C-alpha positions in Angstrom: 70.8 2.7 -47.0 73.6 4.2 -44.8 72.6 7.8 -45.7 68.9 7.1 -44.9 69.8 5.6 -41.6 72.1 8.5 -40.8 69.4 11.1 -41.8 66.8 9.3 -39.6 69.2 9.1 -36.6 70.1 12.7 -36.9 66.4 13.8 -37.3 65.3 11.7 -34.3 68.1 13.2 -32.2 66.8 16.7 -33.1 63.3 15.7 -32.3 64.4 14.6 -28.8 66.1 17.9 -28.4 69.6 16.5 -27.9 72.7 18.6 -28.2 75.6 17.6 -30.4 77.5 16.5 -27.3 74.6 14.4 -26.0 74.0 12.7 -29.3 77.8 12.0 -29.7 77.8 10.4 -26.2 74.8 8.3 -27.0 76.4 7.1 -30.2 79.5 6.2 -28.3 77.5 3.7 -26.1 76.8 1.4 -29.1 80.0 -0.6 -29.5 78.4 -2.9 -32.2 77.5 0.0 -34.5 80.2 0.7 -37.1 82.1 3.9 -36.7 81.2 4.8 -40.3 77.5 4.8 -39.3 78.1 6.8 -36.1 80.1 9.4 -38.0 77.4 9.6 -40.7 74.6 10.1 -38.1 76.5 12.8 -36.3 77.2 14.5 -39.6 73.5 14.5 -40.5 72.7 15.8 -37.0 75.1 18.7 -37.6 73.5 19.3 -41.1 70.0 19.3 -39.7 68.8 15.8 -40.7 66.6 14.9 -43.6 67.1 18.3 -45.3 65.0 20.0 -42.7 62.5 17.2 -42.5 60.2 18.9 -45.0 62.3 18.2 -48.1 63.6 21.8 -48.1 67.1 23.0 -47.3 68.5 22.3 -43.8 68.0 24.9 -41.2 70.3 27.9 -41.7 71.0 26.6 -45.3 
């Protein structure tokens, strides 16, 4: 469940056109969300989120 949430969060951040810095700042504003979840979401954002959203490899991968 953690991975799915992280993938979705990362994908949504990409869809909104956020930079890594912007997404990191947004994640930091949710004090009740566990750091593990925030780190996983940021990791998925960096990876491309949901394996490129089409089931294929992430962008650049």
